[in-house]
C-alpha positions in Angstrom: 0.0 0.0 0.0 1.3 3.4 -1.0 1.0 5.5 2.2 1.0 8.7 0.2 -2.3 7.8 -1.5 -5.1 9.2 0.5 -8.4 7.4 1.0 -11.5 9.2 -0.1 -12.5 10.5 3.4 -14.7 13.4 4.2 -12.1 14.7 6.7 -8.6 15.9 6.0 -6.3 16.1 9.0 -3.9 18.4 7.0 -6.6 21.1 6.9 -6.4 23.6 9.7 -10.1 23.5 10.5 -10.7 19.8 10.2 -11.9 18.3 13.5 -9.8 15.2 13.0 -6.8 17.3 13.8 -7.9 17.8 17.4 -8.5 14.1 17.9 -5.1 13.3 16.4 -3.6 15.7 18.9 -5.4 14.0 21.8 -4.3 10.6 20.6 -0.6 11.4 19.7 0.2 13.7 22.6 2.5 12.2 25.1 -0.2 11.5 27.7 -2.8 10.4 25.2 -0.6 7.8 23.7 0.6 6.4 27.0 -3.0 6.4 28.5 -4.4 4.6 25.5 -1.6 2.1 25.5 -2.1 1.4 29.2 -5.8 1.0 28.9 -5.3 -1.6 26.2 -4.1 -3.8 29.0 -7.6 -3.6 30.6 -9.8 -1.5 32.9 -8.2 0.8 35.4 -9.3 3.0 38.3 -7.9 6.5 38.1 -5.0 6.1 40.6 -4.1 2.7 39.1 -3.8 4.3 35.7 -1.8 7.2 37.1 0.7 4.7 38.6 0.8 2.8 35.3 1.5 6.0 33.3 4.5 6.9 35.3 5.1 10.7 35.5 1.7 12.0 34.6 0.2 14.5 37.0 -3.3 14.1 38.3 -4.4 17.2 36.4 -2.9 16.0 33.1 -4.4 12.5 33.4 -7.8 14.0 34.2 -7.7 16.3 31.2 -6.4 13.5 28.9 -9.1 11.1 30.0 -11.8 13.8 29.5 -10.5 14.5 26.0 -10.3 10.8 25.1 -13.8 10.2 26.5 -15.2 13.1 24.5 -13.7 11.7 21.4 -15.3 8.3 22.1 -12.1 6.5 22.7 -12.5 5.9 26.5 -15.5 4.9 28.5 -15.8 6.2 32.1 -18.0 4.3 34.5 -18.8 5.7 37.9 -20.1 3.3 40.5 -22.5 4.7 43.1 -20.5 3.5 46.0 -19.0 5.2 49.0 -16.4 6.2 48.3 -17.2 6.6 44.6 -15.5 4.1 42.3 -14.6 5.2 38.7 -13.3 2.8 36.1 -11.8 3.7 32.7 -11.7 1.3 29.7 -11.3 1.6 26.0 -14.3 1.7 23.7 -14.1 -0.4 20.5 -12.9 2.7 18.7 -10.3 3.3 21.4 -9.1 -0.3 21.1 -8.5 0.1 17.4 -6.6 3.3 17.9 -4.5 1.8 20.8 -3.6 -1.2 18.7 -2.1 1.1 16.1 -0.3 3.2 18.7 1.1 0.1 20.4 2.5 -1.1 17.0 4.4 2.2 16.8 5.4 2.1 20.5 6.8 -1.5 20.0 8.6 -0.4 16.8 10.3 2.5 18.6 11.2 0.4 21.6 12.7 -2.3 19.4 14.8 0.3 17.5 16.1 2.3 20.5 19.7 1.0 20.0 19.6 2.7 16.6 18.1 5.9 18.0 20.7 6.1 20.8 23.5 5.5 18.3 22.1 8.2 16.1 21.9 10.6 19.0 25.5 9.9 20.0 26.7 10.4 16.4 24.7 13.7 16.2 26.1 15.0 19.5 29.6 14.0 18.7 29.5 15.7 15.3 28.3 18.9 17.0 30.9 19.0 19.7 29.2 17.0 22.3 26.3 17.7 24.6 
């Protein structure tokens, strides 16, 4: 498949006003990618997910989950218990997106020796860092 050939979609992410651009930003931002990848493993409560996505602040995770829920990628289920219990899981659409992201994540992880070598050559050529 020639990846430069564009399918005949109604939406065009390269257009400034296209709503798909916002969704792409939610999905490919650092916290969106990591959150979707973690949720592919299963349902998580908020603090479990926060521990899984090491380094994300409570505020950023909350904002990320809200954006992904609004885009239809994450389902939030609040249980009427005391204290309240909230679980997050991927929707079918979210699973499809996460599968593609995990493919990219695994590719990058598998090629990190190449990346680190390239960084070292780059830094050496420019007088070190």
